[in-house]
N, C-alpha and C positions, 0 to 999 in steps of 0.2 A: 504493500500500500504506500509506504514511504517512497519507494522507487517510482511508482506511478506518478505521484505528486511532483517529484523532482523532474521526471520526463516532461510533464505538463509545463513546469516552470522553466524548462530548458536549462536546468542547473546541472550541466553535464559533468563538471568536475566532481561535485558531490555525489552524483549518481554513480560515476565510475568508482569512486572510493567506497560507496555503500556496497556495490557489487563485489569489489575485490576484498574488502575487509570484513564484510558481514554475511552477505548472501552466499557467496561461493563457499566459505568455510562452513557455514551452517548446513549447506547441502551435503558436504562431505561427512558430517557427523554420523548419520545412520549407516552410511556405507562402511565407515570405519568400525562402528559398533557391530554391524552384521558380520564383517570379516573376523573381528576378535571373538565374537560369540561362537562362530563355527570353528575357530581355532581351539577354543576350550572343548567344544563338543567332540571334535574330530581326533584330538590327541588320545582319546580313549579307544578309538576304533582301529581296526586292522584294514589293510588295503583291500581285503576281500569282502569287507562289509557291504551290505545291501543298502545302508542308510543314505537317504537323499541329502543329508547334511554335508557329505563329502563334496558333492557337486555344487551345492549351494555356496559353500565356503570358497570353492574355486571361482565360481561366477562372480561373487561379490568382490573378491580380491582383484579380479581383472578390471573392475571399475575404478579402483583406487590406486593400484600399483603404477599406472602411467604418470599419475600426478606425483607420487612419491619418488619415482625414478629421476625426476628433474632435481630432487633434493639430495638424494643419496642412492646412487645406482646399486652399490654393493648391498646395502640393507634391503632395497626393493627386491633384488634378485633372491636374497635369502628368504624374504617373506613369500615370494612367488613359489619357490621350491617347497616351502613348508605347506602352502595352501593348495598345491597342485593336485588335481584329481586324476589318478592313474590306477584304474582297477587292476589289482594284482601286482602293482609296482611296489615302490618303497613305502615304508610306514607313513601314514598321514601325520602331518605336523611333527616331523621327526625330531626337531630340536625342542619341542615342547611349546605349549601356548605362551608361557612366560617369555620365551625368546621373541615370539611375535609381538607381544605387548611391549617389550623393551625396545624393539626395533621401531615400532610405531611411535613410541614416546620420544625417541631420539630425533624424529622428524616432525613432531607435532607443531613446533614453532614455525618451521618452514611452510607447513600447511596453513598457518595462521588460524589454527583451530585451538580453542581454549580447552585445556585438558579437563576442566570441570564439566564441559559440555559432554564429553565422552562418558563421564561418570564412573562408577565402580561396578565391575561385574561380580555377581553374587558368588561365583565359583573361584575367583582369583583373590589371593590374599592382599596383594597390593593394587592400588589404583593406578591409572595411567599417569596421574600427577606425581605419584611417588616414584614410578619408573622414570618419569622425566627428570625429577630431582637427582636421581642416581646417575642418569645419563649426563646431565649437566655437570655433575660433580666430577665425572671421570673424563669428559671429552671437551668441555668448554673451557676457555681461558679462566683462570681463577683470580679472584680479587687479590691484589698484592702484586700481580704481574702487569699492572697498568690497566686492568679491567675491573669494573665493579658491577656486581650483580644486584639489580634493584627490583623490588616487587617480586621476589621469588624467581628471578630470571626472566621476567616479562620484558625487562630492558637491560641489556648488557652494554655498559659504556665502553667505548674504545679508548678512553683516556681515564686517568686516575682522578676520580672526583670523590674519593672516600672522605676527605676532610670536609668538603662542602656539605656532603650528605649528613654529616654529624650535627648540622644545625637543628635537626630533628630532636637531638638529645637535649638541646637547650629548651625546646618546647616541653619535652618530657619532664625536665627538672622544674620548669615553671609550674606545670600542671600538678606537680607533686606537693607544691607548697600550699600552706593553708592561710597565709597572710600576705598582704600586699607588699610589705617591705622586703620580704624574702623573694617574692616574685620579681620585684623591681630590680633587685641585685642580679638575678640571673638574666633578666631581660637586657639590662644595661651592659653587664660585664661578660656574659657568655661563659666560656670555659671549655667548650667541647669542639668548636669548629674553627677552621682556618680558611681564609679567603684564597683565591687563586694565586695571589702573590705570597702565600704562606704567612700572612699576618693574622693575628687573632681577630675574630669577628664575632659579633653578637647579633641577636635579633634586632636590637636598636640600630646598630651601624648599617644594617641593610637599608635603612631609611635615611639616617643622618648623613651617610656618604653617597647618597643616590645621585646627587648633582655634583659634577657635570657628567658622570658616567651615563646617565639615562637622558641626557639633554636632547637627544634626537628621537627618543622612543615615542611614537604616537600616543600610546595609552597613558604613559606617564604624564605627558603634556596635557592630555584631556583631564587628568586628575588635578594637576597643578592649576589649570585654568578654572576648574570648578571650585576648588578650595580657595583660590584667590578671589573668585566672585563671592563666595560665602563670606569671606573675611571682609572684603571691601564693601560689597553692596548690601549684605544682610546684617553685618555686625559693626560696620562703621570703622573698620581698621584701615591702616594705611596700605597702599598697594603692595602686594607681594607678601602679605602677612596673614596667617590664619591662627587664631587663638594665641597671639603674641609671639608666634614662632615663624621662621621662614616657611613659605608655602611648599618649598622643595621637599621638606621633611614632614609632609602632612601625615604620613603613616605613623611616625613616631609621636607626633602631637596627639593623634587620636588615642593611641595606646596610653600615653602619659595622662591624658585627661580622664580616661576610664580608671586609671590607678588612683588618681586624686579623688575620684568619686567612690573608691573602695568597691568597685564592681568586680569581685574576684572571678566569678564564672565567665563573665564577658571578656575579661582580660586574658583568660586562657586561650581564647580563639582569636582575639583581635590581631596579634602580630602575624598570624597565619594568613588571614584574609586581606591584610593591608601590605605589610612589608615583604612577606615571603611571596605572595601572589605577584606583586609587581616585579620582584627579582626574577621570577620565572619568565615573565614576559620580556624582561630586559635581555636575558640571554637568548631567547628566541629571536628577538630583533637583531641582536649582535650576529647571530648565525646568518641571518638573511643579509646583513650588510657585508659580511665576509664573502658570501656567495656573489653578491653584486660587485664587489671589488674585483673579483676574478673575471666576471663578465665584462666590466668596463675596461679592465686592463687589456684583455684580449681584443676588445672592440677597438682599442686605440692602437693595435698593431704589435703588441708585445709578444704575441704568440705567432712568431714569424713562420714557423715551419708548418703551420696548419694542423698540427696534431692537437690532441686533447690538452687543455691547460692543466699542467701537473705541478703547480707550485705547492710543494709539500707543506710549507709553513701555512699557507692559506687553508689548505685542506684540513690540516691539523686543527686550526682555530675554528673552522666551521663545525667540525665534529665536536670539538671541546665545548663550544658554547651550547650545542644541542645537548651534550652530556650534562653540562651544568644545569640546564633547564630541567632535565629529568631528575637530577640529584636534588634540587631544591623543591621540585614538585612531589617526589616520592619520599626521600629521606631514608636514613638508616633505620633498620629494624622493621620495615614494612613487608609483610607477607602478601602474596598475591591474593587479591580479592578479600582480604581479611580486615574487617572493621575493628577488630580488637587488638591489632598491632599497628605500629606506625603512628606518626603524630602530625603529619603535614597535610597538604592539600589532597593527596591521594586518599588518605584516611578520611578526610572530611567528606569526600565524594562517596566513599563506601558507606559511611554512616547515614547519610541523608538519602541515598538512593532507594532503600526499601520503602521509605515513606511515600515515594512517588512511583512505586512499582518499576524502578529502573535498575534492578539488580539481578535480572534473569541470567542464569548461566554461571553464577558464582562470582562474577566481577561486575561492578557497576558499568552501565553503558558509557558513562563519561570516561572512566579510566580505560575501558577497552578501546574507545575511539582515540583518546589522546596518545596512548602508548602505541596503538596501531599506526597512527599518523607519524609519530616520531620515528618508529622503526622503518616506516615506508620512506621517509625522507632519507634515511641512511642508505637503504638498499636501492632506491629508485633514482636518487639524485646525487648524493655524495659519492657513493661507491661507483656510480656510472660516469662520474666526471662531467656532470651536466652544467656545473657552474663555470661556463666558458663562453667565449665570444661568439662562436658560430651557433650556439644553442641557447639563445636568449630565453627560450621557453623554460630552461632550467631554473634561471633566477625567478621568473614569474611564477613557475610552479612551486618553487620553494616558498616564495612570498605568500602564495595562496594557501599553502598547507599550514604555514605558521599562523596565518590569520584564522584558519579553521581551528587550530589548537586553542588560541586565545578565546575565540567565541565559545568553545566547549568548556573552557575553564570558568566561564561566567555562569554556566548552568547551575552548579552547586550553590553559588552565591544567591542566585535567584530563588532556588529551592529553599535555602535556609531562611531567606527573607519571608517567603510565604509561610513556611512552617512555623516560624516564631509569631507571625501575625495571627495565625489561626489556632495554634496548639499551646505554646507557652504564654502568648500574649504579653511577653516581656518587652517593655518599651525600649530598654537599653539595647537588647539584642536586635530588635527591629530597626533601631537607629543605626547600629553598627553595619548591619547587612544592607540597609538602605543606602548608606554612604559608600558601600563597596560597589554598588552598581549605578548609582545616580550620575556619576561623571560620564559614563557611556551614553546615558540618555540625554544629558544636557547638550551634547554635540550632534544630536540628530532629531530629537523630539522635545524641544525646550519647554513647551507648555506642560507636558506630562512631568518633566523634571521639576518645574515650579510647583506643581500640584503635590507630588509625593514629598518633596522637600518640606513643604509647609505642613503636611499631615504627619510626617514621622520624625522630623527634626525640630522644627520651631514650635509646633504644637505637641503636647503630650499625646502619644499614640493612643487612640481609642479603638477598641475592637469593633465598635459600631461602624467605623469607616473602612474596615478591612475589605469588604466586598467591593466597594468603590475603588479602593486603591488597587486591588487585584485586577479589576477590569482595565484601569488606566495602564497598569504595568503590562498586561498582556497585549494591549494595543501598541506597545513599544518593543515587543519581542523582535520584530523584523529589523529594527534599527540597531539592536545588539547582535544581530546575525543568528538568532536562535528561533526555534519554533515551539508551538504548543506541545508537539510530540516530544521534542527534546526535553522539555521540563517535566512533562507528565502531569497527572492529577493527584493532588494531595489526598492520600488515603481513599482514593476512588471518588473524590468530590466531582460531581458533574457541574463544572464551572462554566461550560459553554465557550471555552477558549477557541478562537478561530484565527488562522493565519491569513485570512483574506485581507488584502489591501483594499481600502475604501476606493470605490470607483467614482465617488462624488468629490469634485474639487471645487469648493466655494460656490456650489450651486450649479456646476456643470458636470454632467454624467459622462464618464468615459465609456464609449461603446466597445472598443477593442480591448478586451481584458488582457491580452498579451502585452499591452503597453505598460501595464501597471508597474512592473519592476523598473521601468525607465524613469518614472516620475520622481524618483528619489535622488535625481542628479544634484538637487540643491543641498543634500547632505554633504556631498563632496565639496561644494563651495564653502559651506559653513566650516567644515573640518579643516580645509586649507587655510581659512582665515584664522581659526583657533591656533593651529600649529604655527603659523606665521606670527601671530600675536605673542606666543610663548618663545619665539626665537628659534623654533625648530624648522629652519628654512629648507634644509635638505629633505626632511620628511614631507614638507608641504609640496616641494617640487616633485617628489616621488608620487604623491597622491594625485597631483595634477596629471602626471605622465601616464600613470598606470591604473588609476581609479581605486575605489574602495567599496562603493555602495551599489552601483548599477551593474546588475548581472544579466546579460542577454545571451541566450544560447549556451549557458554554462561558462561564459567568459566575462571578465570584467570589461566594461566600457568606461573610458576615461573622458574627462573634459577636453583633454588634448586631442583625443580621437574626434570629438565633436568639432573642434576648431579646424583641424587640418584635413579631416577626411569627409566631413559631412556638410559643413556650411557652404563650401564652394560648389556643391553639386545641386544646390537648391535654386529655384526660380526666383531670384531676388531682383532681377532687372539690372539695367546698366548703371544705376546710381551707385551700386556697391562694388561693381567690378572695377578694380584698380584703386579702391580707396586705400590710401597710405601704402600703395604698392599692390600687395596681394593679401589674401587671407592668411598666408603663413606669417605675415607681419604681425597679425594679432597674436599668434603663437610666440613670436619673437618678443613682443611687448610683455606678455605674461611671463615668459622665461626670464626676461631682463629684470622684472620686478622681483621674481622669486630668488634669483641669483644675486641681485644687486649689481647689475652690469648696465652698460650703455647709458641711457638717460637716467637710470636709477643708481648709477655708480656712487654718487655721493648723497643719495636720498636717505631720509630717516626711515626707521622701521614703520612708522605710521604711514608715510608716503608709499612705501612699497606695499603695505597691506591694503591701503585704499586703491592703489593702482590695480592690483590683482582683483580685489573684490568688485569694484565698480566696472571693470572691464568685463568680467564674467557675467555680472548682473545686467549691465546696461547695454552691452554690445553682443556678447556671445549668445546668451539664452534668448535675447530679443530677436536677433537675426535668424537663429535657428527656428524659433517659433514662427516668425513671419514667413520664412521660406516654406515651412510645412503647410501653413495656411494657403499660400499661393500655389503650392503643388496640388492641394486638394481642389482648389478652384480651377486650375488648369485641367484637371482630370474629371471635372464634373460631367456627369452623363456617360462616362466611360465605365463599362462593366469590367470587373465586379465592383459594385458600389462600395463594398467593404474596404477597398484600398483607399479610396478618397476619404471615406469616413475615418480611417486610421490616421491619415495625414492630418486631418482636421483635429482629431483628438490629440495628436502629438503636439501640434501648435498650441492648443489650449493648455496642455499640461506644462509645457515649458514656459508659458507666460505666468502660470499660477504657482507651480512648485508644490512640493508635498508638505513643507513645514508651515503649519498654520495653527490656529488656536483650536486644539482638539477638545479642550475642556472649557466650558463656557466662561467661567469666572477668571480664567487665566488667558488673556489675549496676548499672543506672542507673534503678532504680525511683524514686529520690529526684528524678530529673529529670522524672518523669511529672507530668501536670497534671490528671488526671481523678480520679474517685472511687477507683479501684483504688490509685493512688499514695498518696492520703490514708489509706486503710486500712492500707497497709504502713508508712506513716510513724508512725501513731498506735499501732500494735500494740506498738512498742518501749516507749512510755510506760506502757502498761497491761498488759504481760505477756501479750498475746494473739497473739503470733507463734508459728507452728508451726516444725517442724524445718527447713523450707526457707528460713526467714527471712521468709516472707510472712505476712500476717495470716490468722488463721483465717477471718475474715469474707470476705476476697477469694477464698480457695480454696473456701469453702462456696458463695459466690455463683456461681462458674463452674459448679459441679456443678448448682446449681438452674437456671441459665439453660439448660444443656444438657437438663435434664429438661423444662423448660418448652417448649422447641422440639419435643421429641418428643410432648408432650401436644397441642400445636397441630396437629401433623401428624395425630395420631390423632383430632382433634376432640373430645378429652376436656376439654370446656370447664369443667365444674364443678371438676374436679381442678386445672386450670390456674388458675382464679380463686382457689382455696384456696391453691395454692402461692404465688401472687403476694401474697396478703394475709397469709398466716401465716408465710412463710419469706423470700421475696425482699425485700419492703418492709421488714420489721424488720432484715434483714441490712444493707440499704442505709443504714439510720439509724445503725448502730453507729459507724462512724468519724466521722460528723457529731456525734454525742453525745460521743464521746471527744475530738474536736477542741475542742468548746466547753468541756468540763470541763478539758482540759489548759490552755487559755488562761485559764480562771477561776483556776486555781492560779497561773499565771504572773503574771496581772495584779493579784492582790490585794496583791502586794508593791510595785506601782507607784503613782505619783501621777498625777493627771489631766494634769499638765504633761509627763509622760514622753514621750520621742521614740520609744519602743519600738514596733515594728511589731506586736507581739503584741496591743496594745489594739485595733487595727483588725481583726486576724485573728479575734479572739474575737467581735467584733461581727458580722463577715460570716458566720461559721459559725453563730452563734446564729440569724441570720435564716433559715437553712435548716431549722432544727429547731423553732423556736418555733411556726410555724403548725400543726404536727402536735400539739404539746403543748397548744396553745390549745383544741383540740377536746376535750381530756381535762380540763383544769383551767385556766380562763382567768386566775384570780388568780395561781396559781403561775407561769404562763407570763409574765404581765406582770411579775412580780417578777424572773424570770430575765432578761427583756429589759432591765429597768432596770439590773440588775447588770452585764450584758454590754455595755451601750451605750457606744459610743465617742463621747466628747464632749471635745475638747481644751480643757483649762482648767476 
């Protein structure tokens, strides 16, 4: 069922992973069980026996041996010999059933089958898992030889991460204390773990030394941004401070605050879901950056012989960071699928999974997926040398899989938040887990963020609001990259969770449901601006180039794709052809702002942020939307109607965007990133807002877009063309003109050396409107362009 939904959504990467990591191994389970069962039955028989089980064992073995042969041909041949049906030949299962069990156990990891899924045969003393442990103990590299076995061998590191994994023992020591002072000592001072440079580390230092190590990590910057906002906007603190401490160490601040409140039970979990969680994401991001560095180096021509890029140092560090992520995620002392051992995030996932029916097969679905993806990165990307110039898909695939891990790591946090809301009703736990997920929501669904922040942080949590909070949270699952099925239902609650994206945008109904994944393009814009605001310019550039939120046909679509591959194919008319050169100049403009080059070489951070943001909002999404509307009009009356309706829907979606006020009392149009939000922003300055607080232009546009759709359906093409030319296009221009004029007023008071972002904002918005004006009066247009031009100094 999940696979069918992924097919419908064209989520091909996730579908491929589901097929490889879950469905195929599950299909193998009864085949393996059947072969093992008949191995037990047949070892008691002679070759002259008339029993059908001899042939049954032979037949089932032929289904599984070809798969095993690719893992270990010698053991596969041995199994085949033991299971072979040969009337009057050698004794059946000559080496004994336990030999067959042991051979299967030695290959079980290669089959990606969980030994717990095979179970225990009633006639064999040892289980497959026990046979597997013996096999690992005799044949796999042992810890101490540079390899560390984590989660009972579910992850074998290729580098020595034993010191880092011992951070789990700090958590164990903390949890064994019965008073805050003793817990604080362990938290601050540690005593069990060393960092990668062999320096003593503690749970506290994971947070207090996080900057600048994590300065380019997207998730870390979303958290910095959120806690900076809480400190400044909600608590009136100076910029960059949260609870009187630097926002960079927000995790340590949260734990310390809980200690001061003497919340012993909450403190036991707080360092895990704050400091340790972010440390895992950091090492995942580091591994991606190491992979990218090989890709970029090769692309620049360093791999002159055309062979695989085999820089051993880079390969080592890629694997090392992946190993470190696993070490901090699992920790020392964790047994596979065991909720009674271990102390870190793996254990947290095991403990909460049964509450949501997510622990089938002995291991939680979260841990099964995370370790499956980690092992897959090693075998499919690192070991195959795909982090190289000629195989850019290696880096992009690495990046995609790491993002998948981080999304999956979010699931237990969401589950714990829900569980505490409905089961313990403990407001301190609710607040902790709320703050562990809210930063992700802030950068994609700000109105839901505001609502939940108010209900669980600034108000004392009340159980009466739990259902409303849950509905709001479920509406934001997609922006965290998770689904209702991923989270599950708490103790079988029928909570009506749905992953359907709303097809209604501000009063306009999307007809083509396949377009819905595309309408979240504005999340990319918002996140680029957040990363830039926090100084993570490289990550902002990466997000612009490769995307994060828009998945089409299983692949990410980026805003850069929109600029360089889509806009210049649309029917925009002569006005826009040749504007500032070509459309790739728009890409150069955005890149210059993100890199700090060309016209932005001496620009302030505010100017670079405004240049990027207003260019994407005022030019890119507007042009793409207008082009799609004109495509629809050009194809009016041409069958199939669905194609022109799809173009019309796409134009409407890119004007409106997905970020809106989802909860009535929290209006977040100022967080919107598309044309609609610009219109609502500018109407305040020009007195063109209507009673609803929205711009007259935006409300008028919704009416016209709905009218246009009906004209398309009726094939009233002349009327549609007239509506587009006489009403919709002029309405679209209104906030662009207002924006340019607003910044003209702002900027005439400034000097060319000013650091104000409004200089770049005015320049960017003028570039959206000047091409249209140029067709009317080129001299005046040139004069406007000269007046609005951003040129530092």
